[in-house]
N, C-alpha and C positions, 0 to 999 in steps of 0.2 A: 293193744297199745292205745293210749289216750293222750290227746293233745289239748292245748289250752285255747281252743277255738270255741266259738259260740256253741257248736254242736258237740263239745267234748263230753258233757254228761250223758247225752244219748249214745254217743259212740262207746263210752265205757260200758253202759248197760247192754249194748248190742254186740259187743265184741265176741262173746261166747257163741252167739248165733252165727256170726260170720265165720268163726272158726269151724263150725260144724258143716258149712257148705264150702269149705276150702277157700275162704276169702278173708280179707283183712280191711278193716276200716282205717283209712289213711287220711292225713291232713295234707292239703296241697299248699298250705300257707303257714308253715311253722314259724316264720319270722313275723307273722301278722302284718306284713307289708306286701301288698299285691304288686307294687312297682319296685320290688327289690331286684337284686342282680339277675334273678331268673323269674320269668312269669310263672303263674300257677300252672299254665299248660305245660311249660317246660318241666316243671316238677312232676307232673303226672307221668310224663315219659320216663323220668328217672325212676319213679315208683314202679313203673311197668317192668323195667330192667331188674329191679330188686325182686319183684314177684317171680320172674323167670328163674333167677338164681336160687330162689327158695323152693322151686318146683311146685308153686301153687297153681291152682287152676284158673282163678280169675281174681280181679281186684276192683276196688271201688274207691274213688276219691271225690271229695267235695271241697269247694273253697270255703272261707271262714263262716259265712252265714248259712251254709249247708242247704241252699235252695236248688243247687244244681248237682248233677252227677256226670262223670265220664268214667266209663268202665274200661278195663284193660284185660284182654283175653290172654290165654296161655301162650300165644305166639308173640306177645308184647305189642299187639296192635292197640292203639287208642281207639275205642269205639265211640263214635259220635252220638250225640243225642238223637239224630235222625235214625240211626240204625237201631237204637234201643226202642224208639217209638215204633219202628217197623215190627220188631219182635213182639212187642205188646199188642200191636194192632192185629197181627196175624193170629195170635193166640185168642184174643177177645172175639174176633170174627168166628173162629172155629168153634168157640163156646157159645156163640149166639148172643153175646152181650155188648157188641160194639154198636151203639145207637146210630142208626142210619147208615151203617157201614161207612162211617166218615171219621176222618182224623183231622184235627186242626193244626196247621203249621203256620209259618210266616213266609214273607216274600224271599227269605234267605234259605228256606228249606231246600235241601239238595234235590234237583230234578231226577236224579237217579233213584232216590227213595220214592218219589212220587210215581215214577214209572213202575217200580216193583210193587207198590201198593195197588196200582191199577191192574196189574196182572192177576192179582188175587181178589179182585172185585171190591177194592176199597178206594173211596174218593178222598182226595186231599183238598181241604179248604184253606186258603191262605189269608193271613192278616198282615198288618204292619208289624215291624219288629218290636218285640216287647211282650213278655209273658202276660202282662195285664190285658193286652189285646186278644191274646189267645184265650184267656179265661173268659173274657167278655163274650167272645163268639161261642164258646162252649156253653155258657150259661144261657145265652139267647136261644140256642137250638137244642139243648139237652144232650150235647155230645159228651162222650165219656173219656176221650183221650185227646191230648194235644201237647204241644211243646215246641222247643226250639233246638236248633243244631248245637247250641252251646251247652245243652244238658238240662235246661229248664224243662221238666216234664210234669204235666199235671194229670194225675189219675183221678178223673172226675167222679168216680163212684166212691172215692174215699176222702178227697180234700179238694179245695178250690184254689190251691196255690202250689208252687213248686216246693217239693220236699225231697232233698237228695237221699236222706236216710230211708224214707218210706219207699222211694223208687228202688233203692238198692236192695231192700228186703224183698220186694216183689219180683225184682229181676232174679235174685237168687232162688226164689220160690219157683219161678218159671224154669230155670235151669234144672232144678231137682225134679220137678214134676214131668217135664218133657223128656228128661234123660238125654238132653242134648247139651253140648258145650256152648259157651257164649259165642265162640267162633262160628259154630254151625247156625245158631239162632240169628246171628246178625250178618251172615255171609251174603251180602248183596253188593252190587256194584254201584258206587257213587260216581257221579260225573265230576270231572275237574272243575273247580270253582275257586275264584279268588275275589276277595273284597278289598276295594281300595277307597280310602276316605279322602275326600277333597274338601279343603277348607274354603268356604265362600260366605260372603254376606248377602248373596243374591239367590238363596235357596228357593224362595217362592217363584222368582222369575224363571229360574232354570226348570223348575217343575212344570211350568206352564208353556215352555218352549216347544213348539210343534215338532221341530226336527228331533228333539230329544225324545218326545213322546212316541213318535213314529219308530224311532230306532229301538226303544225299549219294547214296544209292541211286536216288533219283528223278531225279537228273541224269545217270545213266549210260545 
């Protein structure tokens, strides 16, 4: 299947590849409007249900500029970017190619993922939110893997930016070579987490407030 998104040409060429590993390249923004009646994340869940009905093993979707990925396993679970990064990190460490045994994430990276990385000897370095901050930290230290919960994942030995299709190909490769399902590869416990945006014109003042600083540090 091919959609009229920025990644459509690549999706068309890669469709046969995904068919061979029981997956399908899907578009999460068929209307080309991210703020339409359903968010692209809602559409991902819909696609997951379609995959289960088709008895497919796994699926992949990206939003229209194709720089992010969220995978869906055979149980219909939406797999976060953090879980995908964990799967890549574990494999790279086992192969001895994870530079410094370190992964780069952001302040929003789930602490459950960080805890699971720690258990297998991998350190998580955090940056501000934004894949450009992640890339900057990777380039500064020669790290090979980084990304965000949202699905921006940078495979540093291949590219220096998020590429949803490239990540999808490598995830499928990992599934095939490991002979493990996506469910098994990403079966880690994430901690409950919620993000709340507060509108303010005093962001700098709040960031310097000692009471706020002390509270944030108490949660670390």
